[in-house]
C-alpha positions in Angstrom: 5.5 -6.7 -17.3 3.4 -8.9 -19.5 1.8 -10.6 -16.5 0.8 -7.3 -15.2 -0.8 -6.0 -18.3 -2.7 -8.9 -19.7 -5.8 -8.3 -17.8 -8.0 -5.4 -17.4 -9.3 -6.2 -14.0 -7.7 -3.8 -11.8 -7.5 -6.0 -8.6 -5.8 -8.9 -10.6 -3.2 -6.2 -12.1 -2.7 -4.8 -8.6 -2.2 -8.4 -7.1 0.5 -9.3 -9.6 2.2 -5.9 -9.4 2.4 -6.4 -5.5 3.6 -9.9 -5.7 6.5 -9.1 -8.0 7.4 -6.0 -6.2 7.6 -8.1 -3.0 9.9 -10.5 -4.7 12.0 -7.7 -6.2 12.4 -6.0 -2.9 12.6 -9.2 -0.7 9.8 -7.9 1.5 7.0 -9.9 2.9 3.9 -8.0 2.6 2.4 -5.1 0.6 -0.6 -3.7 -0.8 -2.0 -1.0 -3.3 -4.6 1.4 -2.3 -6.1 4.3 -4.2 -7.9 7.3 -3.0 -11.7 7.8 -3.3 -12.8 10.9 -1.9 -11.5 10.8 1.8 -10.6 7.1 1.9 -8.0 4.8 0.8 -9.6 1.6 -0.8 -7.6 -1.6 -1.2 -7.1 -2.8 -4.7 -4.7 -5.6 -3.7 -2.8 -7.0 -0.6 -0.5 -9.7 -0.1 1.2 -11.1 3.3 -0.9 -9.2 5.8 -2.6 -11.4 8.6 -6.3 -12.2 7.6 -7.4 -9.8 10.5 -5.3 -6.9 9.5 -6.1 -7.4 5.7 -9.6 -7.1 6.5 -9.1 -4.0 8.7 -7.2 -2.4 5.9 -9.8 -2.8 3.0 -10.8 0.8 3.5 -8.8 3.5 5.4 -9.9 6.8 6.2 -7.2 9.2 4.8 -7.6 11.1 8.0 -6.1 8.2 9.9 -3.3 7.6 7.6 -0.9 10.3 8.2 1.8 8.7 6.0 -0.3 7.9 3.0 -1.7 11.4 3.0 2.0 12.8 2.8 2.9 10.6 0.1 -0.2 11.8 -1.9 0.5 15.3 -1.1 4.2 15.5 -1.9 4.2 12.7 -4.6 7.3 11.3 -2.9 8.1 8.0 -1.4 8.6 7.4 2.3 10.7 4.5 3.7 11.3 3.8 7.4 10.6 1.6 10.4 7.2 0.7 10.9 7.3 1.5 14.6 8.5 5.0 13.7 6.0 5.8 10.8 2.9 4.0 12.4 3.7 3.6 16.1 5.2 0.7 17.9 1.5 -0.3 19.2 0.1 -0.4 15.7 -1.1 -3.7 14.3 1.1 -3.0 11.1 4.0 -2.8 13.3 3.4 -6.6 14.6 3.4 -7.7 10.9 6.1 -5.7 9.3 9.4 -4.0 10.4 10.1 -1.7 7.5 7.6 0.3 5.3 8.0 1.7 2.0 5.0 3.9 0.7 5.1 4.8 -2.9 2.7 7.2 -4.6 0.4 5.7 -7.3 0.5 8.2 -10.0 -1.6 8.8 -13.1 -0.6 11.7 -15.5 1.1 13.6 -12.5 -1.8 13.1 -10.0 -1.6 11.0 -7.1 -4.4 8.2 -7.1 
């Protein structure tokens, strides 16, 4: 945890957290987004194709049914990418399984 808390720059903390989470879970890609008004804004990503990473820097919350549900319920969602995002989604081409966790601060989803 020291490596995750040794800097105050949010993007660096996010990058380190994502990298460690991916190693721990044996997954290949992941990211950390926070809600700003009606958008999800990327803090850090790892493992996505450069095109998909660029497309996912900001995501309208209205277009991310899964993330909106996680934020509303404050409960994680786990499942196949094809089931959660659709077989034709660009994300389904890069990943087979998705885990979406809420980022919480003092009981509020960020």
